[in-house]
C-alpha positions in Angstrom: 33.0 -84.8 24.8 32.4 -81.6 21.3 36.2 -81.2 21.9 36.8 -84.6 21.1 34.5 -84.4 17.8 36.6 -81.2 17.0 39.8 -82.2 17.5 39.1 -85.7 15.8 37.9 -83.7 12.5 40.8 -81.0 13.2 43.5 -84.5 12.4 41.2 -85.8 9.9 41.6 -82.7 7.7 45.7 -82.3 8.6 46.2 -86.3 7.6 44.0 -85.7 4.8 45.8 -82.6 3.5 49.5 -84.8 4.7 48.3 -87.9 1.8 47.0 -85.7 -0.3 50.0 -83.4 -1.2 52.9 -86.3 -0.6 51.0 -88.2 -3.2 51.9 -85.8 -6.1 54.9 -87.3 -8.0 57.9 -85.9 -9.5 56.0 -85.4 -12.8 54.1 -82.2 -11.6 57.1 -80.8 -10.2 59.7 -81.8 -14.2 56.7 -79.6 -15.9 56.7 -76.8 -13.7 61.1 -77.2 -14.4 60.5 -77.2 -18.0 58.1 -74.0 -17.5 60.5 -72.4 -15.8 63.5 -73.0 -18.5 60.9 -71.8 -21.4 60.0 -68.6 -19.6 63.6 -67.7 -19.2 65.1 -68.2 -22.8 61.3 -66.3 -24.4 62.5 -63.4 -22.4 66.4 -63.6 -22.4 66.9 -61.6 -25.3 64.4 -58.1 -24.0 67.3 -58.0 -21.1 69.9 -58.8 -24.1 68.7 -56.0 -25.6 68.0 -53.9 -22.4 71.8 -54.4 -20.8 73.0 -53.5 -24.6 72.0 -49.6 -24.3 72.7 -49.5 -20.6 76.1 -50.2 -21.7 76.0 -48.1 -24.5 74.6 -45.0 -22.1 77.5 -45.6 -20.1 80.1 -45.9 -22.7 78.5 -42.2 -23.8 79.0 -40.7 -20.4 82.3 -42.0 -19.6 83.6 -40.0 -23.0 82.2 -36.6 -22.1 
């Protein structure tokens, strides 16, 4: 009888997790996608500057 209670509790826990996860709307995921885009846009100038400096360094090395 103790095993039945543990098994029932496990199944009930898993079921509640699945139900709670399935109720997350697309709205939550859309916010994450927007913040990712904003993050990329804010970091892009740094990367562009880095690649420009690498390109200049390569040009200097090839001129030698």
